[in-house]
C-alpha positions in Angstrom: 17.4 -7.8 -29.3 19.1 -7.9 -26.0 20.7 -11.0 -24.8 19.4 -12.6 -21.6 22.4 -11.4 -19.6 22.0 -7.9 -20.8 18.3 -7.9 -20.0 19.2 -8.9 -16.4 22.1 -6.5 -15.9 20.6 -3.5 -17.8 16.8 -3.8 -17.5 14.5 -0.9 -18.4 13.1 1.2 -15.6 9.6 -0.2 -16.4 10.9 -3.8 -15.9 12.6 -2.7 -12.7 9.4 -1.2 -11.4 7.4 -4.4 -12.2 10.1 -6.5 -10.6 9.9 -4.4 -7.4 6.1 -4.7 -7.4 6.4 -8.5 -7.7 8.9 -8.6 -4.8 6.5 -6.5 -2.7 3.5 -8.8 -3.5 5.4 -12.0 -2.7 6.8 -10.4 0.5 3.2 -9.7 1.6 2.0 -13.2 1.2 3.6 -14.7 4.4 2.7 -11.6 6.4 -0.9 -11.9 5.5 -1.1 -15.7 5.6 0.3 -16.0 9.2 -2.6 -13.8 10.3 -4.9 -16.9 10.3 -3.1 -17.8 13.6 -3.4 -14.3 15.1 -5.5 -13.8 18.3 -6.3 -11.0 20.7 -4.6 -10.6 24.1 -4.1 -8.1 26.9 -5.3 -4.6 26.1 -7.3 -6.0 23.2 -9.6 -7.7 25.7 -9.3 -4.9 28.3 -10.5 -2.2 25.9 -13.0 -4.4 24.0 -14.8 -6.3 26.8 -17.7 -3.8 27.4 -18.5 -3.4 23.7 -18.3 -7.2 23.3 -20.8 -7.8 26.0 -23.1 -5.2 24.5 -22.9 -6.9 21.2 -23.6 -10.3 22.7 -26.7 -9.0 24.4 -28.1 -6.7 21.7 -26.3 -7.1 18.3 -27.0 -3.3 18.0 -24.3 -1.2 16.3 -25.7 2.1 17.8 -25.4 0.6 21.3 -21.9 -0.6 20.7 -20.9 2.8 19.5 -22.5 4.3 22.6 -20.6 1.8 24.8 -17.3 2.7 23.1 -18.0 6.5 23.6 -18.7 5.9 27.3 -15.4 4.0 27.5 -13.5 6.9 25.8 -15.1 9.4 28.3 -14.1 7.2 31.2 -10.5 6.8 30.0 -10.2 10.5 29.2 -10.8 11.1 32.9 -8.7 8.3 34.3 -5.9 7.2 31.9 -5.2 9.1 28.6 -6.7 11.7 26.2 -6.1 10.0 22.9 -9.8 9.9 22.1 -9.8 8.6 18.5 -7.4 5.7 19.3 -9.4 4.8 22.5 -12.6 4.7 20.4 -11.0 2.4 17.8 -9.5 0.2 20.5 -13.0 -0.6 21.8 -14.1 -1.7 18.3 -11.4 -4.3 17.8 -12.6 -7.3 15.5 -13.0 -9.8 18.3 -15.7 -7.6 19.8 -17.9 -8.9 17.0 -16.4 -12.4 16.4 -13.3 -14.3 17.3 -13.0 -15.2 13.7 -12.5 -11.6 12.6 -9.2 -10.9 14.4 -7.2 -12.1 11.5 -8.2 -8.9 9.7 -5.8 -6.8 11.9 -2.7 -7.0 9.6 -4.9 -6.5 6.6 -6.2 -3.2 8.1 -2.8 -1.9 9.3 -0.7 -2.9 6.3 -3.5 -1.7 4.1 -3.4 1.8 5.7 0.3 2.0 5.2 0.1 0.9 1.6 -2.9 3.2 0.7 -1.4 6.1 2.7 1.9 6.0 0.8 0.3 5.4 -2.5 -2.1 8.3 -2.2 0.7 10.6 -1.1 2.9 9.6 -4.1 -0.1 10.0 -6.4 -0.4 13.7 -5.4 3.3 14.2 -5.6 3.3 12.8 -9.2 0.3 14.8 -10.2 1.4 18.2 -8.8 5.1 18.3 -7.9 7.3 15.7 -9.6 6.4 14.5 -13.1 6.9 10.8 -12.5 5.7 8.2 -15.0 3.2 5.8 -13.6 5.7 2.9 -13.6 8.2 5.2 -11.8 5.7 5.9 -9.1 4.9 2.2 -8.9 8.6 1.4 -8.5 9.1 4.2 -5.9 6.1 3.0 -3.9 7.2 -0.6 -4.0 10.7 0.1 -2.8 9.4 2.3 0.1 6.9 -0.3 1.2 9.3 -3.2 1.0 11.8 -1.5 3.2 9.2 -0.1 5.6 7.4 -3.4 6.1 10.3 -5.8 6.0 12.5 -4.2 8.6 10.0 -2.7 11.0 11.6 -3.0 14.4 8.8 -5.2 15.9 6.6 -6.8 13.3 4.2 -8.3 15.9 3.6 -4.8 17.3 3.6 -3.2 13.9 1.0 -5.4 12.2 -0.6 -8.1 14.4 -1.5 -6.6 17.7 -4.6 -4.6 17.1 -4.4 -2.3 20.1 -0.8 -1.3 19.5 -0.7 -1.7 15.7 -3.6 0.5 14.8 -2.5 3.1 17.4 0.9 3.5 15.9 1.4 2.0 12.4 -2.2 2.5 11.4 -2.3 6.1 12.3 1.0 6.6 10.6 -0.7 5.4 7.4 -3.5 7.9 8.1 -0.9 10.6 8.4 0.4 9.8 5.0 -3.1 10.2 3.7 -3.4 13.6 5.3 -0.1 14.7 3.8 -1.4 13.7 0.4 -4.6 15.7 0.9 -2.6 18.7 1.9 -0.5 18.4 -1.2 -3.7 18.2 -3.3 -5.3 21.2 -1.5 -2.3 23.4 -2.1 -2.8 23.0 -5.9 -6.6 22.7 -6.2 -8.2 24.4 -3.1 -11.2 22.1 -3.4 -13.6 22.3 -0.5 -14.1 18.5 -0.4 -10.4 18.1 0.0 -10.4 20.6 2.8 -13.2 18.7 4.5 -11.1 15.5 4.3 -8.2 17.3 5.8 -10.2 18.4 8.8 -11.6 14.9 9.3 -8.2 13.3 9.3 -6.9 16.0 11.6 -9.6 15.1 14.0 -8.6 11.5 14.0 -4.8 12.2 14.2 -5.5 14.7 17.0 -6.7 11.8 19.1 -4.0 9.4 18.3 -0.4 8.9 19.3 1.8 11.9 19.9 4.5 10.9 17.4 2.3 11.3 14.3 0.4 14.1 15.9 3.6 16.1 16.4 4.6 15.5 12.8 1.3 16.6 11.5 1.3 19.9 13.5 4.8 20.7 12.3 4.0 20.1 8.7 0.8 22.1 9.0 2.6 25.0 10.6 5.4 25.0 8.0 2.9 24.9 5.2 0.9 27.7 6.7 4.0 29.9 7.0 5.0 29.0 3.4 1.5 29.9 2.1 1.6 33.3 3.8 5.1 34.1 2.5 4.0 33.2 -1.0 0.6 34.8 -0.6 -1.1 31.6 -1.6 -4.9 31.9 -2.0 -5.5 29.0 0.4 -3.5 30.5 3.3 -6.5 31.3 5.4 -7.9 27.8 5.1 -4.6 26.2 5.9 -4.2 28.6 8.9 -7.6 27.3 10.2 -6.5 23.8 9.6 -3.3 24.3 11.6 -5.2 25.9 14.4 -7.8 23.1 14.4 -5.0 20.5 14.6 -3.5 22.4 17.6 -6.9 22.5 19.2 -7.3 18.7 18.8 -3.9 18.2 20.3 -5.0 20.5 23.2 -8.1 18.4 23.8 -6.0 15.3 24.0 -3.2 16.8 26.1 -5.3 18.4 28.8 -7.2 15.2 29.6 -7.2 14.6 33.4 -6.3 11.0 32.7 -2.9 12.1 31.3 -1.9 13.3 34.7 -3.0 10.0 36.3 -0.9 8.1 33.8 2.1 10.4 34.0 2.2 9.8 37.8 3.3 6.3 37.0 6.3 7.4 35.0 8.9 10.2 34.9 10.0 12.1 31.9 12.7 14.5 30.8 12.6 18.3 30.7 11.9 19.9 27.3 15.6 20.8 26.8 16.8 17.4 27.8 14.2 15.8 25.5 15.4 17.7 22.5 19.1 16.9 23.2 18.4 13.2 23.8 16.3 13.0 20.7 19.0 14.5 18.5 21.6 12.2 20.0 19.3 9.2 19.6 18.8 10.1 16.0 22.5 9.4 15.3 22.1 5.9 16.8 19.2 5.2 14.5 21.2 6.4 11.5 24.1 4.1 12.5 21.8 1.1 12.7 19.5 1.8 9.7 21.9 3.3 7.1 22.9 -0.2 5.9 23.2 -2.1 2.7 19.4 -2.5 2.3 19.0 1.2 2.6 21.7 1.8 0.0 20.1 -0.7 -2.4 16.8 1.1 -2.0 18.6 4.4 -2.6 20.1 3.2 -5.9 16.6 2.0 -7.1 14.9 5.2 -6.1 17.5 7.3 -7.9 16.7 5.3 -11.1 13.0 6.0 -10.8 13.2 9.6 -9.7 16.1 11.2 -11.6 14.3 11.4 -15.0 11.5 13.4 -13.3 14.0 15.6 -11.6 15.5 16.4 -15.0 12.1 17.7 -16.2 11.5 20.3 -13.6 13.1 23.7 -13.2 13.4 23.7 -9.4 17.1 24.2 -8.5 17.1 22.5 -5.1 18.9 25.3 -3.2 20.5 24.9 0.2 20.8 21.1 0.2 22.7 20.8 3.4 20.4 23.1 5.3 17.4 21.0 4.0 19.2 17.8 5.1 19.8 19.2 8.6 16.2 20.3 8.8 14.9 16.9 7.7 17.1 15.3 10.3 15.5 17.5 12.9 12.1 16.6 11.7 13.0 12.9 12.0 14.3 13.4 15.5 11.1 14.9 16.7 9.6 11.4 16.5 11.7 10.5 19.6 10.5 13.5 21.6 7.2 12.3 23.0 8.5 9.2 24.7 11.6 10.9 26.0 9.4 13.7 27.4 6.9 11.3 28.9 8.9 8.2 29.9 12.7 9.2 29.7 13.3 6.4 27.1 13.0 5.5 23.5 9.7 3.7 24.0 8.5 0.1 23.1 8.7 -1.6 19.7 5.5 -0.1 18.4 7.0 3.4 18.9 10.3 2.4 17.2 8.3 1.1 14.2 6.9 4.6 13.6 10.4 6.1 14.1 11.7 3.7 11.5 9.0 4.6 9.0 9.9 8.2 9.5 13.6 7.4 9.0 12.8 5.7 5.6 10.7 8.7 4.5 13.0 11.6 5.6 16.3 9.9 4.6 15.1 9.3 1.1 13.6 12.8 0.7 17.0 14.1 1.8 18.8 11.9 -0.7 16.6 12.9 -3.6 16.9 16.5 -2.7 20.7 16.2 -2.7 20.5 14.4 -6.0 18.5 17.2 -7.5 21.0 19.7 -6.3 23.9 17.8 -7.8 22.0 17.4 -11.1 21.4 21.1 -11.4 25.0 21.9 -10.5 26.4 19.5 -13.1 23.6 19.0 -15.6 26.0 18.6 -18.5 27.9 16.0 -16.7 24.7 14.1 -15.9 23.8 14.1 -19.6 27.2 12.7 -20.5 26.8 10.0 -17.9 23.4 9.0 -19.2 25.1 6.4 -21.4 26.4 4.7 -18.3 22.9 3.4 -17.4 23.9 -0.2 -18.1 26.9 0.0 -15.9 24.8 1.6 -13.1 22.3 -1.3 -13.4 25.1 -3.8 -13.3 26.4 -2.2 -10.1 22.9 -2.2 -8.7 22.4 -5.9 -9.4 25.8 -6.7 -7.9 25.1 -4.6 -4.9 21.8 -6.3 -4.2 23.4 -9.8 -4.6 26.2 -8.8 -2.2 23.7 -7.4 0.3 21.7 -10.7 0.2 24.9 -12.6 1.2 25.7 -10.0 3.8 22.1 -10.2 5.1 22.5 -13.9 5.9 25.7 -13.0 7.9 24.3 -10.0 9.9 20.8 -11.6 10.4 19.0 -8.8 8.6 17.4 -11.4 6.4 16.6 -13.7 9.3 14.8 -10.9 11.1 12.9 -9.4 8.2 9.2 -9.5 8.7 8.4 -12.0 6.0 11.1 -14.4 7.0 9.9 -14.3 10.6 6.4 -15.1 9.4 7.7 -17.9 7.2 9.6 -19.4 10.1 6.5 -19.3 12.3 4.5 -21.0 9.5 7.0 -23.7 8.4 8.1 -24.6 11.9 4.5 -25.1 13.0 5.0 -22.7 15.9 2.1 -20.5 14.7 -0.2 -23.4 14.3 0.7 -24.9 17.7 0.1 -21.5 19.3 -3.3 -21.3 17.5 -4.3 -24.7 18.9 -3.2 -23.7 22.4 -5.3 -20.5 22.1 -8.4 -22.4 21.0 -8.0 -25.0 23.8 -7.8 -22.1 26.3 -10.9 -20.5 24.8 -12.8 -23.8 25.0 -11.8 -24.1 28.6 -12.9 -20.6 29.4 -16.2 -21.1 27.7 -17.0 -24.5 29.2 -15.6 -24.3 32.7 -18.2 -23.9 35.5 -15.6 -22.7 38.1 -15.6 -19.1 39.0 -11.8 -18.8 39.7 -9.7 -20.2 36.8 -6.0 -20.9 36.6 -4.5 -21.1 33.1 -1.2 -22.4 31.8 1.0 -20.0 29.9 1.5 -20.5 26.2 4.3 -23.0 25.4 4.5 -21.9 21.7 5.3 -18.2 21.2 5.6 -17.4 17.4 7.7 -14.3 16.6 5.0 -12.6 14.6 1.6 -13.2 16.1 2.4 -13.8 19.8 2.6 -10.4 21.6 2.2 -11.5 25.2 0.0 -13.2 27.7 -2.1 -12.2 30.7 -0.6 -11.7 34.2 -0.2 -13.9 37.3 -2.5 -11.8 39.5 -6.3 -11.7 39.3 -6.5 -8.0 40.1 -4.6 -7.0 36.9 -6.7 -5.1 34.5 -6.4 -7.4 31.5 -7.0 -10.5 33.7 -10.2 -8.9 35.1 -11.3 -8.1 31.6 -10.7 -11.7 30.5 -12.7 -13.0 33.4 -15.5 -10.6 32.6 -15.4 -11.5 28.9 -16.1 -15.2 29.7 -18.3 -14.7 32.8 -15.9 -15.8 35.5 -14.9 -14.2 38.8 -11.1 -14.3 38.3 -8.5 -15.6 35.9 -4.7 -16.0 36.5 -1.8 -17.4 34.6 0.3 -19.9 36.5 3.8 -19.1 35.3 5.3 -21.6 37.9 3.6 -24.5 36.2 6.1 -27.1 34.7 
């Protein structure tokens, strides 16, 4: 029987997987608990006001859907072509009840969790013979890193309009990749139908995930034709359908209206800036937490790599290719706005970094394993030493994390600070006081005080100081007033 110290320093892979799952579950608790203080603002009200008024007057789901579709048609002509996202924006939870907005992080985080889990299930079933506990450990590590160090947690999980548009659709993209993997090996018609449905949704979403989807589909199609795969015609149709959905979104007259308010780079400059920006992201995100995750992932994946006969050729070419795929996530905002984009965009880029960097690492590990298989077998007895180094590395990284603020700015710690300090509860009270004033005031022109409490997680922003701003007009319409402004000069 192992002594307690040995069990800690050289745990089994199954114990490590369970431990990672426990860490993930506990890290989710503050993220979900703080949602009780989460409330809509800005674009949530702007996009949801018409459907909300229809619901108040009719309580008819078909009429609400009709109102949302009319709004999509209007915005398609006047603002942007992302039809699926525009439709979902108009059905945000507060449309039906103020009490439902807390569901936003459950929806967004749920999509990320389910998307990654489904993708890994298909990889385990058809590509890499992982044990169930190895898949569990792999999934837990990926989700801990993706959720905890998202660039902007408030825009990643709590602001319905921006969170669903980016993080939510990224989760849907992972679901699509899982379906593509399954179709390659099964060619089931129901799976193909699911692929077309998700393509339709992603085709009307943000251009980061849409660009990734088109690239993956085109690469899969080329591979299928080269290998004379029996599903090549169906995948060709799927790729063409995704391109058609992109075209429908891209040619929207509203895009030209919106583009007139910004200026972007040329195609060549966009590519160059995206490649350069990728190095900045690597410099920032290839840190001790990434390394700790890498050590864990190698523990979970290497036994499965040893069971397959794939030789992992051209590792450096594959690494360069994956870097290029990662950098494409920066292209849409450079092309449209000449910058890296807001926090909700950077969140998706960070998710993409976690995925592509670890795929590259595992591919390199597979190449090294096949080159030096005998040496790997001899080193198998060093598993306890590897685990001791892993435990030591994680402990050191925790201490480093307090020094470089990576722990302080992790999503769960930010949520805990908002909860424990009372900032989230105070903001919640301010919000309900404002709603009560908006509902009960008989004045037609209202002046509101800005929020004094602004929690890091659930506070995204406030309305503007001018009554003609779109979100202010929507807020006034929502509560039946002529105008609403925020007095930022108030003491």
